[in-house]
C-alpha positions in Angstrom: 173.1 107.1 37.0 172.7 107.2 40.7 170.3 105.7 43.3 168.6 107.8 46.0 167.4 106.1 49.2 164.6 107.5 51.2 164.6 106.9 55.0 161.7 106.9 57.5 162.4 108.6 60.8 162.1 106.3 63.9 159.0 108.0 65.4 157.1 107.8 62.2 158.1 104.2 61.7 156.6 103.3 65.1 153.4 105.1 64.3 153.2 103.2 61.0 153.5 99.8 62.6 150.9 100.8 65.3 148.4 101.8 62.7 149.1 98.6 60.8 148.5 96.5 63.9 145.3 98.3 64.8 143.9 97.8 61.3 144.6 94.1 61.3 143.8 93.1 64.9 140.1 93.8 65.8 138.7 91.6 68.5 134.9 91.3 68.0 132.6 92.8 70.6 129.8 90.6 72.0 126.4 92.1 72.6 122.7 91.2 72.3 119.2 92.5 73.0 116.4 90.9 74.9 112.7 91.2 74.2 111.8 90.9 77.8 114.1 91.0 80.9 111.2 90.1 83.2 109.3 87.3 81.5 106.8 84.8 83.0 107.9 81.2 83.1 107.3 79.2 79.8 106.9 82.5 78.0 108.9 83.2 74.7 111.9 85.4 75.1 113.8 86.5 72.0 117.6 87.0 72.1 118.9 89.0 69.2 122.6 89.2 68.4 124.0 92.7 68.3 127.7 91.9 68.2 130.2 93.7 65.9 133.4 92.7 64.3 134.6 89.7 62.2 132.8 86.7 63.8 133.0 83.1 62.8 131.2 81.3 65.7 128.6 82.0 68.4 128.0 80.3 71.7 124.9 81.1 73.7 124.4 79.8 77.3 120.9 80.3 78.7 120.8 78.1 81.7 119.8 74.5 82.8 116.0 75.1 83.0 116.0 77.0 79.7 114.8 75.5 76.4 117.1 75.5 74.6 119.8 75.6 77.2 122.5 76.5 74.7 122.8 77.5 71.0 125.4 78.1 68.4 123.1 80.2 66.2 123.8 83.8 65.2 120.3 84.5 66.3 117.6 85.5 66.9 117.1 82.7 69.4 113.7 82.1 71.0 114.0 80.7 74.6 111.6 79.6 77.3 112.5 79.4 81.0 110.6 76.6 82.8 111.2 77.8 86.4 111.2 81.2 88.1 114.5 82.6 89.1 117.4 84.8 88.0 119.3 83.7 85.0 122.7 84.9 83.7 122.6 84.6 79.9 126.0 84.7 78.2 126.9 85.1 74.5 130.5 84.4 73.4 131.6 85.4 69.9 134.9 84.3 68.3 136.7 85.4 65.2 140.2 85.4 63.6 141.3 88.2 65.9 140.0 86.9 69.2 137.1 86.0 71.5 134.7 88.2 73.5 131.8 87.5 75.9 128.9 89.4 77.5 126.3 88.4 80.1 122.9 89.8 81.0 120.5 88.9 83.8 117.0 87.7 83.1 114.5 87.6 86.0 111.8 85.0 85.4 108.6 85.0 87.5 105.7 82.6 87.9 103.2 85.2 89.1 102.4 88.9 88.6 104.1 91.3 91.0 102.5 92.4 94.3 102.7 95.9 95.6 102.8 96.5 99.3 102.8 99.5 101.6 101.7 102.9 100.5 102.7 105.7 98.2 105.1 108.2 99.7 104.6 111.9 99.0 102.6 115.0 99.8 98.9 114.5 100.4 98.1 118.2 100.3 99.7 120.4 97.7 99.4 124.0 96.5 97.6 125.1 93.4 99.8 124.4 90.3 102.6 123.0 92.5 105.6 121.5 90.6 108.5 119.1 91.4 106.4 116.9 93.6 108.0 113.5 94.3 106.0 110.3 94.8 107.4 106.8 95.2 106.5 103.2 96.1 108.7 100.4 97.4 110.3 98.6 94.4 109.2 95.1 93.6 112.0 92.6 92.7 110.2 91.0 89.7 108.6 94.1 88.2 109.7 95.2 84.7 107.9 98.5 84.7 105.5 100.7 86.7 102.4 102.5 85.5 101.5 105.7 87.3 98.3 107.8 86.9 97.6 111.3 88.2 94.5 113.5 88.6 93.1 115.4 85.6 95.1 118.5 84.9 98.2 117.1 86.5 101.2 115.7 84.6 104.1 113.3 85.2 107.3 115.3 84.6 109.7 112.3 84.8 109.9 108.7 86.2 107.0 107.0 84.4 107.9 103.3 84.3 110.0 103.5 87.5 109.1 103.2 91.3 109.2 107.0 91.7 108.0 110.0 89.7 108.2 113.8 89.7 104.8 115.4 89.0 103.2 118.8 88.5 99.7 119.4 89.9 96.9 121.6 88.4 93.8 122.7 90.2 92.0 119.4 90.6 92.4 117.1 93.6 92.3 113.3 93.1 94.3 110.1 93.4 97.8 109.3 92.4 97.9 105.5 91.6 100.5 103.0 90.6 100.7 99.4 89.4 103.7 97.1 88.8 104.0 94.9 85.6 106.0 91.9 84.5 105.6 89.1 81.9 103.0 87.4 84.1 100.6 90.4 84.4 99.8 93.5 86.4 99.9 93.9 90.2 97.3 95.3 92.6 96.8 99.0 92.4 97.9 101.4 95.2 96.5 104.9 95.4 97.1 108.0 97.4 94.5 110.8 97.7 96.0 114.3 97.1 94.1 117.5 98.0 94.7 120.9 96.6 95.3 123.3 99.6 93.7 126.7 99.4 96.0 129.7 99.2 93.5 131.7 101.3 90.7 130.9 103.7 87.5 132.9 103.8 86.4 133.5 107.4 82.9 135.0 108.1 81.6 136.2 111.5 77.9 136.6 111.3 75.8 138.1 114.1 72.3 136.7 113.7 70.8 139.1 116.3 68.9 137.0 118.8 68.2 134.0 116.6 65.6 132.6 116.6 63.4 135.5 117.5 60.4 133.2 118.0 60.3 129.9 119.9 58.7 128.3 116.9 61.2 130.0 114.5 58.2 130.6 112.2 59.0 134.3 111.9 62.7 133.7 111.2 61.9 131.2 108.6 59.6 133.5 106.6 61.3 136.8 107.2 65.0 136.5 107.9 66.2 133.2 106.3 66.0 134.4 102.7 68.4 137.2 103.6 70.7 135.0 105.6 70.9 132.5 102.8 71.7 135.2 100.2 74.5 136.8 102.3 76.1 133.4 103.2 75.9 132.0 99.7 77.4 135.2 98.2 80.3 135.2 100.8 80.8 131.4 100.4 82.9 131.2 103.6 85.2 128.3 104.5 84.6 129.1 108.2 81.4 130.6 109.5 80.9 131.8 113.0 77.3 132.4 113.9 76.6 134.6 117.0 73.5 135.2 119.1 71.9 131.9 118.5 69.6 131.7 121.6 68.6 128.0 121.7 69.4 124.5 120.5 66.4 124.5 118.2 67.9 127.5 116.5 71.3 125.8 116.1 69.7 122.6 114.7 67.5 124.6 112.2 70.4 126.8 111.1 72.7 123.9 110.5 70.1 122.0 108.4 69.1 125.1 106.5 72.6 126.1 105.5 
């Protein structure tokens, strides 16, 4: 009979102890979610625990003007903040392997946000233009922003933030934005945007001694129907009328067309 001894090489022995330590020591990780980071004062805010690991105790700190100011519950915890301001809320979790903390900022308001200034961005764009940037000055107590664009246009990215990227269609109109927090919605700011034409129709029209009569009766009955047909068919953006002989002809022509 004999006995055989097995040996473990030094590098493998170190790896074995490292894996053993990692499997035994697992410090918990503190984390939580918030129902509203920008609430109104005296409005319910729910804090929900999202920590992981082996946890035996919880310690919440919400702030002096919060109700409750502290809690040892695993959550969810419903809290109200009496005063406007910025609050650093901290959750500390402890377990047999250690302690971990996390803090998040809550901005409490007593009024709805107020937008000021104007929207920055192009006021005249090409037909079906894309990658158009529009922005407004951020508001400190706003949780989100709501943008609207003209019919046929789309917001490519940025909805909910102070700036957006948009694509325009063929319809001019207003780009508008409001800011929102737990207390309500701000005033609305709008920017009119026009669709620039890719080409301009220019018409040079010789009216041939217009009006031919001082009373313009003959021009009204004989020539105006033809003038109207030609001009309406051409639909010019710019019309230059030549050989208008008097101010009465200018006035009549402008009111007629």
